[in-house]
BAKE-472797 format. One record per atom (N, C-alpha, C): residue in three letters; chain; atom name; x, z, y. Coordinates in nm, 2 decimals. Each point is the difference from the previous one (the first is absolute). Layout:
# residues N
> residuo|cadena|atomo|east|up|north
> ALA|A|CA|X|Z|Y
...
***
This chain:
# residues 175
> residuo|cadena|atomo|east|up|north
> UNK|A|N|2.09|-3.98|1.85
> UNK|A|CA|-0.13|-0.12|-0.08
> UNK|A|C|-0.15|0.02|0.06
> UNK|A|N|-0.04|0.09|0.03
> UNK|A|CA|-0.08|0.04|0.07
> UNK|A|C|-0.03|-0.11|0.18
> UNK|A|N|0.13|0.02|0.01
> UNK|A|CA|0.00|-0.11|0.17
> UNK|A|C|-0.03|-0.14|-0.04
> UNK|A|N|0.08|-0.04|-0.15
> UNK|A|CA|0.01|-0.10|-0.05
> UNK|A|C|-0.16|-0.09|0.01
> UNK|A|N|-0.07|0.12|-0.10
> UNK|A|CA|-0.10|-0.04|-0.02
> UNK|A|C|-0.14|-0.01|0.07
> UNK|A|N|0.07|0.09|0.16
> UNK|A|CA|-0.09|-0.10|0.12
> UNK|A|C|0.02|-0.08|0.07
> UNK|A|N|0.12|0.00|-0.02
> UNK|A|CA|0.03|-0.20|0.12
> UNK|A|C|-0.03|-0.10|-0.12
> UNK|A|N|0.01|0.02|-0.13
> UNK|A|CA|-0.08|-0.11|-0.05
> UNK|A|C|-0.15|0.00|0.02
> UNK|A|N|-0.08|0.12|0.00
> UNK|A|CA|-0.13|0.01|0.06
> UNK|A|C|-0.04|0.01|0.15
> UNK|A|N|0.12|0.00|0.07
> UNK|A|CA|-0.08|-0.10|0.10
> UNK|A|C|0.05|-0.13|0.00
> UNK|A|N|0.09|-0.03|-0.02
> UNK|A|CA|-0.01|-0.17|-0.05
> UNK|A|C|-0.07|-0.04|-0.06
> UNK|A|N|-0.08|0.00|-0.09
> UNK|A|CA|-0.12|-0.04|-0.07
> UNK|A|C|-0.08|-0.01|0.14
> UNK|A|N|0.00|0.16|0.02
> UNK|A|CA|-0.14|-0.02|0.15
> UNK|A|C|-0.03|-0.09|0.05
> UNK|A|N|0.14|0.01|0.09
> UNK|A|CA|0.03|-0.13|0.12
> UNK|A|C|-0.02|-0.13|-0.04
> UNK|A|N|0.04|-0.03|-0.16
> UNK|A|CA|-0.03|-0.09|-0.06
> UNK|A|C|-0.14|-0.08|-0.03
> UNK|A|N|-0.07|0.09|0.03
> UNK|A|CA|-0.08|0.01|-0.05
> UNK|A|C|-0.11|0.00|0.12
> UNK|A|N|0.03|0.07|0.06
> UNK|A|CA|-0.03|-0.07|0.15
> UNK|A|C|0.02|-0.07|0.07
> UNK|A|N|0.12|-0.09|-0.02
> UNK|A|CA|0.02|-0.10|0.05
> UNK|A|C|-0.10|-0.13|-0.06
> UNK|A|N|0.00|-0.05|-0.13
> UNK|A|CA|-0.06|0.00|-0.03
> UNK|A|C|-0.17|-0.05|0.00
> UNK|A|N|-0.05|0.17|0.04
> UNK|A|CA|-0.09|-0.04|0.05
> UNK|A|C|-0.07|-0.05|0.15
> UNK|A|N|0.12|0.04|0.10
> UNK|A|CA|-0.03|-0.06|0.15
> UNK|A|C|0.04|-0.19|-0.05
> UNK|A|N|0.06|-0.06|-0.12
> UNK|A|CA|0.05|-0.12|0.01
> UNK|A|C|-0.17|-0.07|-0.06
> UNK|A|N|-0.04|0.08|-0.11
> UNK|A|CA|-0.14|-0.08|-0.03
> UNK|A|C|-0.12|0.03|0.07
> UNK|A|N|-0.04|0.14|0.10
> UNK|A|CA|-0.06|0.01|0.11
> UNK|A|C|-0.01|-0.12|0.13
> UNK|A|N|0.15|-0.01|0.08
> UNK|A|CA|0.04|-0.09|0.07
> UNK|A|C|-0.07|-0.11|-0.05
> UNK|A|N|0.09|-0.03|-0.16
> UNK|A|CA|0.01|-0.17|-0.02
> UNK|A|C|-0.13|-0.06|0.00
> UNK|A|N|-0.14|0.10|-0.06
> UNK|A|CA|-0.10|-0.03|0.01
> UNK|A|C|-0.09|-0.02|0.10
> UNK|A|N|0.04|0.09|0.12
> UNK|A|CA|-0.02|-0.01|0.13
> UNK|A|C|-0.01|-0.15|0.05
> UNK|A|N|0.13|0.03|0.00
> UNK|A|CA|0.12|-0.16|0.04
> UNK|A|C|-0.13|-0.10|-0.01
> UNK|A|N|-0.01|-0.08|-0.19
> UNK|A|CA|-0.08|-0.04|-0.03
> UNK|A|C|-0.12|-0.05|0.04
> UNK|A|N|-0.07|0.09|0.04
> UNK|A|CA|-0.10|0.03|0.07
> UNK|A|C|-0.03|-0.02|0.13
> UNK|A|N|0.07|-0.02|0.08
> UNK|A|CA|0.04|-0.01|0.09
> UNK|A|C|0.08|-0.19|0.04
> UNK|A|N|0.03|-0.02|-0.08
> UNK|A|CA|0.07|-0.12|-0.01
> UNK|A|C|-0.18|-0.11|-0.04
> UNK|A|N|-0.02|0.08|-0.04
> UNK|A|CA|-0.15|-0.04|-0.06
> UNK|A|C|-0.09|0.00|0.09
> UNK|A|N|0.01|0.09|0.07
> UNK|A|CA|-0.11|-0.02|0.13
> UNK|A|C|0.03|-0.12|0.08
> UNK|A|N|0.13|0.01|0.05
> UNK|A|CA|0.05|-0.12|0.07
> UNK|A|C|-0.01|-0.11|-0.05
> UNK|A|N|0.01|-0.05|-0.10
> UNK|A|CA|0.00|-0.11|-0.04
> UNK|A|C|-0.18|-0.08|0.01
> UNK|A|N|-0.08|0.13|-0.12
> UNK|A|CA|-0.12|-0.06|0.01
> UNK|A|C|-0.04|-0.01|0.22
> UNK|A|N|0.05|0.08|0.03
> UNK|A|CA|-0.09|-0.06|0.12
> UNK|A|C|0.05|-0.06|0.11
> UNK|A|N|0.15|-0.05|-0.05
> UNK|A|CA|0.02|-0.13|0.06
> UNK|A|C|-0.04|-0.13|-0.06
> UNK|A|N|-0.03|0.03|-0.16
> UNK|A|CA|-0.12|-0.05|-0.04
> UNK|A|C|-0.12|-0.09|0.04
> UNK|A|N|-0.08|0.10|0.03
> UNK|A|CA|-0.12|0.01|0.08
> UNK|A|C|0.00|-0.03|0.14
> UNK|A|N|0.09|0.02|0.08
> UNK|A|CA|0.04|-0.04|0.11
> UNK|A|C|0.03|-0.14|0.00
> UNK|A|N|0.11|-0.08|-0.10
> UNK|A|CA|0.06|-0.17|0.04
> UNK|A|C|-0.15|-0.08|-0.08
> UNK|A|N|-0.13|0.08|-0.08
> UNK|A|CA|-0.11|-0.08|0.00
> UNK|A|C|-0.09|-0.02|0.07
> UNK|A|N|0.03|0.07|0.15
> UNK|A|CA|-0.08|-0.06|0.14
> UNK|A|C|0.11|-0.01|0.09
> UNK|A|N|0.14|0.05|0.00
> UNK|A|CA|0.10|-0.07|0.09
> UNK|A|C|0.11|-0.07|-0.09
> UNK|A|N|-0.06|-0.11|-0.06
> UNK|A|CA|0.11|-0.09|-0.08
> UNK|A|C|0.15|0.01|0.08
> UNK|A|N|0.10|0.10|-0.02
> UNK|A|CA|0.06|-0.02|0.07
> UNK|A|C|0.15|-0.05|-0.08
> UNK|A|N|-0.01|0.02|-0.12
> UNK|A|CA|0.08|0.00|-0.12
> UNK|A|C|-0.04|-0.02|-0.15
> UNK|A|N|0.07|-0.05|-0.07
> UNK|A|CA|-0.04|-0.05|-0.15
> UNK|A|C|0.03|0.15|-0.07
> UNK|A|N|-0.13|0.04|-0.04
> UNK|A|CA|0.02|0.13|-0.09
> UNK|A|C|-0.02|-0.08|-0.15
> UNK|A|N|0.05|-0.05|-0.05
> UNK|A|CA|-0.01|-0.04|-0.17
> UNK|A|C|0.05|0.10|-0.07
> UNK|A|N|0.10|0.06|0.08
> UNK|A|CA|0.13|0.14|-0.08
> UNK|A|C|-0.09|0.11|0.02
> UNK|A|N|-0.11|0.01|0.03
> UNK|A|CA|-0.10|0.13|0.02
> UNK|A|C|-0.04|0.07|-0.12
> UNK|A|N|-0.05|-0.08|-0.15
> UNK|A|CA|-0.05|0.06|-0.11
> UNK|A|C|0.18|0.06|-0.04
> UNK|A|N|0.09|-0.03|-0.01
> UNK|A|CA|0.15|0.03|-0.08
> UNK|A|C|0.00|0.14|0.07
> UNK|A|N|0.01|0.01|0.13
> UNK|A|CA|0.04|0.12|0.07
> UNK|A|C|-0.09|0.09|-0.05
> UNK|A|N|-0.12|-0.03|0.00
> UNK|A|CA|-0.16|0.09|-0.02
> UNK|A|C|0.07|0.10|-0.16
> UNK|A|N|-0.02|-0.13|-0.11
> UNK|A|CA|0.03|0.02|-0.10
> UNK|A|C|0.14|0.08|-0.02
> UNK|A|N|0.11|-0.01|0.05
> UNK|A|CA|0.09|0.09|-0.01
> UNK|A|C|0.01|0.15|0.06
> UNK|A|N|-0.07|-0.02|0.12
> UNK|A|CA|-0.03|0.12|0.05
> UNK|A|C|-0.08|0.11|-0.06
> UNK|A|N|-0.08|-0.06|0.00
> UNK|A|CA|-0.14|0.09|-0.13
> UNK|A|C|0.08|0.05|-0.12
> UNK|A|N|0.06|-0.11|-0.07
> UNK|A|CA|0.07|0.08|-0.13
> UNK|A|C|0.08|0.11|0.07
> UNK|A|N|0.09|-0.01|-0.01
> UNK|A|CA|0.08|0.09|0.08
> UNK|A|C|-0.07|0.10|0.03
> UNK|A|N|-0.09|0.00|0.09
> UNK|A|CA|-0.08|0.10|0.08
> UNK|A|C|-0.10|0.11|-0.14
> UNK|A|N|-0.03|-0.09|-0.04
> UNK|A|CA|-0.08|0.10|-0.16
> UNK|A|C|0.05|0.07|-0.06
> UNK|A|N|0.11|-0.08|-0.05
> UNK|A|CA|0.13|0.03|-0.13
> UNK|A|C|0.11|0.13|0.09
> UNK|A|N|0.01|-0.02|0.11
> UNK|A|CA|0.11|0.14|0.09
> UNK|A|C|-0.12|0.14|0.04
> UNK|A|N|-0.15|-0.05|0.00
> UNK|A|CA|-0.08|0.10|0.01
> UNK|A|C|-0.04|0.08|-0.10
> UNK|A|N|-0.02|-0.09|-0.10
> UNK|A|CA|-0.02|0.05|-0.14
> UNK|A|C|0.11|0.14|-0.02
> UNK|A|N|0.09|-0.07|0.02
> UNK|A|CA|0.11|0.04|-0.05
> UNK|A|C|0.03|0.17|0.09
> UNK|A|N|-0.05|-0.03|0.12
> UNK|A|CA|0.01|0.11|0.10
> UNK|A|C|-0.13|0.09|0.00
> UNK|A|N|-0.10|-0.03|-0.05
> UNK|A|CA|-0.08|0.06|-0.07
> UNK|A|C|0.05|0.09|-0.11
> UNK|A|N|0.02|-0.04|-0.11
> UNK|A|CA|0.07|0.01|-0.14
> UNK|A|C|0.08|0.12|-0.02
> UNK|A|N|0.09|-0.01|0.18
> UNK|A|CA|0.04|0.09|-0.01
> UNK|A|C|0.03|0.13|0.08
> UNK|A|N|-0.11|-0.03|0.04
> UNK|A|CA|-0.07|0.14|0.08
> UNK|A|C|-0.13|0.07|-0.09
> UNK|A|N|-0.04|-0.09|-0.08
> UNK|A|CA|-0.08|0.05|-0.11
> UNK|A|C|-0.15|0.00|0.11
> UNK|A|N|0.00|-0.12|0.03
> UNK|A|CA|-0.09|-0.01|0.16
> UNK|A|C|-0.12|-0.14|-0.07
> UNK|A|N|0.01|0.00|-0.14
> UNK|A|CA|-0.04|-0.20|0.03
> UNK|A|C|-0.11|0.09|-0.12
> UNK|A|N|-0.12|-0.09|0.03
> UNK|A|CA|-0.16|0.03|-0.10
> UNK|A|C|0.02|0.07|-0.12
> UNK|A|N|-0.03|0.12|-0.04
> UNK|A|CA|-0.01|0.08|-0.12
> UNK|A|C|-0.10|0.03|0.00
> UNK|A|N|-0.12|-0.04|-0.14
> UNK|A|CA|-0.07|0.12|-0.05
> UNK|A|C|0.03|0.16|-0.04
> UNK|A|N|0.00|0.08|0.07
> UNK|A|CA|0.03|0.13|-0.05
> UNK|A|C|-0.08|0.12|-0.01
> UNK|A|N|-0.13|-0.05|0.00
> UNK|A|CA|-0.09|0.08|-0.02
> UNK|A|C|-0.01|0.09|-0.13
> UNK|A|N|0.07|-0.05|-0.12
> UNK|A|CA|0.02|0.04|-0.14
> UNK|A|C|0.07|0.12|0.02
> UNK|A|N|0.17|-0.07|0.07
> UNK|A|CA|0.11|0.12|0.02
> UNK|A|C|-0.04|0.09|0.10
> UNK|A|N|-0.09|-0.04|0.09
> UNK|A|CA|-0.03|0.14|0.10
> UNK|A|C|-0.12|0.10|-0.14
> UNK|A|N|-0.05|-0.04|-0.03
> UNK|A|CA|-0.11|0.06|-0.14
> UNK|A|C|0.10|0.09|-0.09
> UNK|A|N|0.12|-0.12|-0.02
> UNK|A|CA|0.06|0.05|-0.10
> UNK|A|C|0.11|0.17|0.03
> UNK|A|N|-0.03|-0.01|0.12
> UNK|A|CA|0.18|0.06|0.07
> UNK|A|C|-0.03|0.15|-0.04
> UNK|A|N|0.13|0.04|-0.05
> UNK|A|CA|0.00|0.16|-0.04
> UNK|A|C|-0.06|-0.02|-0.14
> UNK|A|N|-0.07|-0.07|-0.11
> UNK|A|CA|0.00|-0.05|-0.11
> UNK|A|C|0.17|-0.09|-0.05
> UNK|A|N|0.02|0.10|-0.17
> UNK|A|CA|0.05|-0.07|-0.05
> UNK|A|C|0.05|-0.15|-0.04
> UNK|A|N|-0.13|-0.06|0.02
> UNK|A|CA|-0.01|-0.16|-0.01
> UNK|A|C|0.00|-0.08|0.11
> UNK|A|N|0.00|0.09|0.18
> UNK|A|CA|0.04|-0.05|0.06
> UNK|A|C|0.16|-0.07|0.03
> UNK|A|N|0.04|0.04|-0.06
> UNK|A|CA|0.14|-0.05|0.02
> UNK|A|C|0.07|-0.07|-0.05
> UNK|A|N|-0.12|0.02|-0.13
> UNK|A|CA|0.03|-0.15|-0.15
> UNK|A|C|-0.05|-0.10|0.08
> UNK|A|N|-0.10|-0.01|0.06
> UNK|A|CA|-0.01|-0.13|0.05
> UNK|A|C|0.05|-0.07|0.09
> UNK|A|N|0.04|0.14|0.09
> UNK|A|CA|0.06|-0.10|0.09
> UNK|A|C|0.16|-0.04|0.00
> UNK|A|N|0.03|0.03|-0.11
> UNK|A|CA|0.14|-0.04|-0.03
> UNK|A|C|-0.07|-0.14|-0.12
> UNK|A|N|-0.10|0.01|-0.07
> UNK|A|CA|-0.01|-0.13|-0.07
> UNK|A|C|-0.07|-0.11|0.14
> UNK|A|N|-0.05|0.03|0.08
> UNK|A|CA|-0.04|-0.07|0.05
> UNK|A|C|0.15|-0.10|0.11
> UNK|A|N|0.03|0.13|0.00
> UNK|A|CA|0.17|-0.09|0.10
> UNK|A|C|0.07|-0.06|-0.10
> UNK|A|N|-0.03|0.04|-0.14
> UNK|A|CA|0.06|-0.09|-0.11
> UNK|A|C|-0.01|-0.12|0.01
> UNK|A|N|-0.16|-0.01|0.02
> UNK|A|CA|-0.02|-0.12|0.00
> UNK|A|C|0.00|-0.11|0.10
> UNK|A|N|0.03|0.07|0.14
> UNK|A|CA|0.03|-0.06|0.09
> UNK|A|C|0.20|-0.05|-0.01
> UNK|A|N|0.02|0.06|-0.08
> UNK|A|CA|0.16|-0.08|-0.05
> UNK|A|C|0.00|-0.08|-0.09
> UNK|A|N|-0.13|0.00|-0.13
> UNK|A|CA|-0.01|-0.14|-0.07
> UNK|A|C|-0.06|-0.12|0.11
> UNK|A|N|-0.08|0.04|0.08
> UNK|A|CA|-0.03|-0.16|0.10
> UNK|A|C|0.12|-0.02|0.10
> UNK|A|N|0.03|0.12|0.04
> UNK|A|CA|0.12|-0.08|0.10
> UNK|A|C|0.13|-0.03|-0.05
> UNK|A|N|0.04|0.01|-0.15
> UNK|A|CA|0.11|-0.03|-0.07
> UNK|A|C|-0.05|-0.21|-0.04
> UNK|A|N|-0.15|0.03|-0.04
> UNK|A|CA|-0.08|-0.16|-0.03
> UNK|A|C|0.07|-0.07|0.16
> UNK|A|N|-0.11|0.08|0.06
> UNK|A|CA|-0.04|-0.09|0.14
> UNK|A|C|0.19|-0.06|0.08
> UNK|A|N|0.12|0.10|-0.03
> UNK|A|CA|0.12|-0.04|0.04
> UNK|A|C|0.08|-0.07|-0.05
> UNK|A|N|-0.05|-0.01|-0.14
> UNK|A|CA|0.11|-0.05|-0.09
> UNK|A|C|-0.08|-0.18|-0.02
> UNK|A|N|-0.13|-0.02|0.02
> UNK|A|CA|-0.02|-0.16|0.06
> UNK|A|C|-0.01|0.00|0.13
> UNK|A|N|0.04|0.05|0.08
> UNK|A|CA|0.04|-0.03|0.13
> UNK|A|C|0.11|-0.04|0.04
> UNK|A|N|0.06|0.08|-0.08
> UNK|A|CA|0.16|-0.08|0.02
> UNK|A|C|-0.08|-0.13|-0.09
> UNK|A|N|0.01|0.00|-0.15
> UNK|A|CA|-0.04|-0.16|-0.05
> UNK|A|C|-0.01|-0.09|0.09
> UNK|A|N|-0.14|0.01|0.10
> UNK|A|CA|-0.05|-0.08|0.07
> UNK|A|C|0.16|-0.05|0.13
> UNK|A|N|0.04|0.12|0.02
> UNK|A|CA|0.07|-0.07|0.12
> UNK|A|C|0.08|-0.02|-0.06
> UNK|A|N|0.05|-0.04|-0.10
> UNK|A|CA|0.17|-0.04|-0.06
> UNK|A|C|-0.07|-0.16|-0.06
> UNK|A|N|-0.10|-0.02|-0.01
> UNK|A|CA|-0.07|-0.12|-0.04
> UNK|A|C|-0.03|-0.08|0.11
> UNK|A|N|-0.03|0.05|0.10
> UNK|A|CA|-0.04|-0.07|0.11
> UNK|A|C|0.10|-0.08|0.09
> UNK|A|N|-0.04|-0.15|-0.03
> UNK|A|CA|0.16|-0.07|0.07
> UNK|A|C|-0.03|-0.12|0.16
> UNK|A|N|-0.14|0.00|-0.03
> UNK|A|CA|-0.07|-0.07|0.10
> UNK|A|C|0.04|0.05|0.16
> UNK|A|N|-0.05|0.01|0.11
> UNK|A|CA|0.05|-0.06|0.12
> UNK|A|C|-0.15|0.02|0.09
> UNK|A|N|-0.01|0.07|0.14
> UNK|A|CA|-0.15|-0.02|0.03
> UNK|A|C|0.03|-0.19|0.08
> UNK|A|N|-0.13|0.03|0.00
> UNK|A|CA|-0.01|-0.21|0.03
> UNK|A|C|0.06|-0.02|0.16
> UNK|A|N|-0.04|0.13|0.08
> UNK|A|CA|0.07|-0.09|0.15
> UNK|A|C|0.13|0.04|0.07
> UNK|A|N|0.00|0.18|-0.06
> UNK|A|CA|0.12|0.06|0.08
> UNK|A|C|0.09|0.03|-0.13
> UNK|A|N|-0.01|-0.07|-0.13
> UNK|A|CA|0.05|0.01|-0.14
> UNK|A|C|0.10|0.14|0.04
> UNK|A|N|-0.09|0.11|0.01
> UNK|A|CA|0.04|0.10|-0.09
> UNK|A|C|-0.04|0.05|-0.13
> UNK|A|N|0.11|0.03|-0.06
> UNK|A|CA|-0.03|0.03|-0.18
> UNK|A|C|-0.09|0.04|-0.05
> UNK|A|N|-0.06|-0.01|-0.05
> UNK|A|CA|-0.15|0.06|-0.05
> UNK|A|C|0.07|0.16|-0.11
> UNK|A|N|0.06|0.02|0.00
> UNK|A|CA|0.11|0.10|-0.05
> UNK|A|C|-0.02|0.10|0.09
> UNK|A|N|0.00|-0.05|0.17
> UNK|A|CA|0.03|0.13|0.10
> UNK|A|C|-0.18|0.07|0.02
> UNK|A|N|-0.06|-0.15|-0.10
> UNK|A|CA|-0.16|0.10|0.06
> UNK|A|C|-0.04|0.11|-0.14
> UNK|A|N|0.06|-0.06|-0.16
> UNK|A|CA|-0.01|0.13|-0.04
> UNK|A|C|0.06|0.09|-0.08
> UNK|A|N|0.15|0.00|0.08
> UNK|A|CA|0.10|0.12|0.00
> UNK|A|C|-0.08|0.16|0.02
> UNK|A|N|-0.10|-0.04|0.07
> UNK|A|CA|-0.05|0.13|0.06
> UNK|A|C|-0.06|0.03|-0.11
> UNK|A|N|0.02|-0.04|-0.11
> UNK|A|CA|-0.08|0.10|-0.14
> UNK|A|C|0.05|0.08|-0.03
> UNK|A|N|0.17|-0.09|-0.06
> UNK|A|CA|0.04|0.13|-0.09
> UNK|A|C|0.11|0.11|0.13
> UNK|A|N|-0.02|-0.06|0.14
> UNK|A|CA|0.06|0.08|0.05
> UNK|A|C|-0.11|0.15|-0.04
> UNK|A|N|-0.08|-0.07|0.10
> UNK|A|CA|-0.15|0.17|-0.02
> UNK|A|C|0.02|0.07|-0.12
> UNK|A|N|-0.03|-0.12|-0.15
> UNK|A|CA|-0.01|0.06|-0.11
> UNK|A|C|0.13|0.12|-0.01
> UNK|A|N|0.14|0.01|0.04
> UNK|A|CA|0.09|0.03|-0.05
> UNK|A|C|-0.01|0.14|0.07
> UNK|A|N|-0.03|-0.01|0.12
> UNK|A|CA|-0.01|0.10|0.11
> UNK|A|C|-0.10|0.09|-0.07
> UNK|A|N|-0.16|-0.08|-0.07
> UNK|A|CA|-0.08|0.12|-0.04
> UNK|A|C|0.03|0.05|-0.11
> UNK|A|N|0.13|-0.09|-0.11
> UNK|A|CA|0.02|0.09|-0.12
> UNK|A|C|0.05|0.09|0.04
> UNK|A|N|0.14|0.00|0.09
> UNK|A|CA|0.05|0.17|0.07
> UNK|A|C|-0.07|0.10|0.01
> UNK|A|N|-0.19|-0.06|0.08
> UNK|A|CA|0.01|0.17|0.04
> UNK|A|C|-0.11|0.00|-0.13
> UNK|A|N|-0.07|-0.09|-0.08
> UNK|A|CA|-0.02|0.04|-0.08
> UNK|A|C|0.09|0.13|-0.12
> UNK|A|N|0.16|-0.09|-0.01
> UNK|A|CA|0.05|0.08|-0.12
> UNK|A|C|0.00|0.16|0.15
> UNK|A|N|0.00|-0.05|0.07
> UNK|A|CA|0.01|0.22|0.09
> UNK|A|C|-0.10|0.05|-0.06
> UNK|A|N|-0.13|-0.06|0.03
> UNK|A|CA|-0.15|0.09|-0.02
> UNK|A|C|0.03|0.04|-0.17
> UNK|A|N|0.03|-0.09|-0.10
> UNK|A|CA|0.00|0.05|-0.14
> UNK|A|C|0.09|0.12|0.03
> UNK|A|N|0.14|-0.01|0.07
> UNK|A|CA|0.09|0.06|-0.04
> UNK|A|C|-0.04|0.16|0.06
> UNK|A|N|-0.10|-0.03|0.13
> UNK|A|CA|-0.06|0.14|0.07
> UNK|A|C|-0.10|0.09|-0.09
> UNK|A|N|-0.10|-0.11|-0.09
> UNK|A|CA|-0.08|0.05|-0.06
> UNK|A|C|0.10|0.09|-0.13
> UNK|A|N|0.08|-0.10|-0.08
> UNK|A|CA|0.05|0.03|-0.15
> UNK|A|C|0.08|0.14|0.07
> UNK|A|N|0.07|0.03|0.12
> UNK|A|CA|0.05|0.13|0.06
> UNK|A|C|-0.10|0.14|0.04
> UNK|A|N|-0.14|-0.09|-0.06
> UNK|A|CA|-0.10|0.17|0.09
> UNK|A|C|-0.06|-0.01|0.13
> UNK|A|N|0.03|-0.12|0.07
> UNK|A|CA|-0.07|-0.02|0.13
> UNK|A|C|-0.13|-0.09|-0.09
> UNK|A|N|-0.11|0.12|0.05
> UNK|A|CA|-0.10|-0.08|-0.02
> UNK|A|C|-0.12|-0.09|0.10
> UNK|A|N|-0.05|-0.05|-0.02
> UNK|A|CA|-0.14|-0.06|0.11
> UNK|A|C|0.07|0.00|0.11
> UNK|A|N|0.11|-0.16|0.01
> UNK|A|CA|0.06|-0.07|0.14
> UNK|A|C|-0.12|-0.04|0.05
> UNK|A|N|-0.11|-0.06|-0.07
> UNK|A|CA|-0.11|-0.02|0.14
> UNK|A|C|-0.08|0.12|0.05
> UNK|A|N|-0.05|0.09|-0.06
> UNK|A|CA|-0.04|0.11|0.06
> UNK|A|C|0.07|0.11|0.13
> UNK|A|N|0.15|-0.05|-0.05
> UNK|A|CA|0.11|0.12|0.06
> UNK|A|C|0.01|-0.08|0.16
> UNK|A|N|-0.04|-0.16|-0.03
> UNK|A|CA|0.02|-0.07|0.09
> UNK|A|C|-0.10|0.02|0.11
> UNK|A|N|-0.06|0.05|-0.05
> UNK|A|CA|-0.13|-0.01|0.08
> UNK|A|C|0.03|0.13|0.15
> UNK|A|N|0.03|0.11|-0.12
> UNK|A|CA|0.04|0.16|0.11
> UNK|A|C|0.12|-0.03|0.13
> UNK|A|N|0.09|-0.13|-0.03
> UNK|A|CA|0.08|-0.02|0.06
> UNK|A|C|0.00|-0.05|0.18
***
């Protein structure tokens, strides 16, 4: 039974690492696309070698995916912006873990609303981009995808806090 438990744990760890790589390299790939397309747009203004009418559509698509993949990557690693002064001040006190659980629960509520609205927005969109005719849903689907991933990691954090592992943010600083 323990061997099966370790295999399941190893599978989850590998799955998490795979998601982390996809988020990391996906956001970096989008940044590279942004750099290349914007550089080509600037160059095309001085040396008009081709039409850049499609420029805005690719920039908008790459920027949206870069932002939301990057946010999910930061959420996964607990590296996003967080005001931790009060949690550090309450470290070692009984109220510290309670506050941390409450803040994580509030994050869960926000992410549930965010993900729900992202799914609703993506499912309602029917139009296409003007020049490349990319479905607008491709621009918005990154919101529910990142929302679902951040929900999963928030459930992980709540599970860890509920089972006695406190100070997720403070422990991260020691790593």
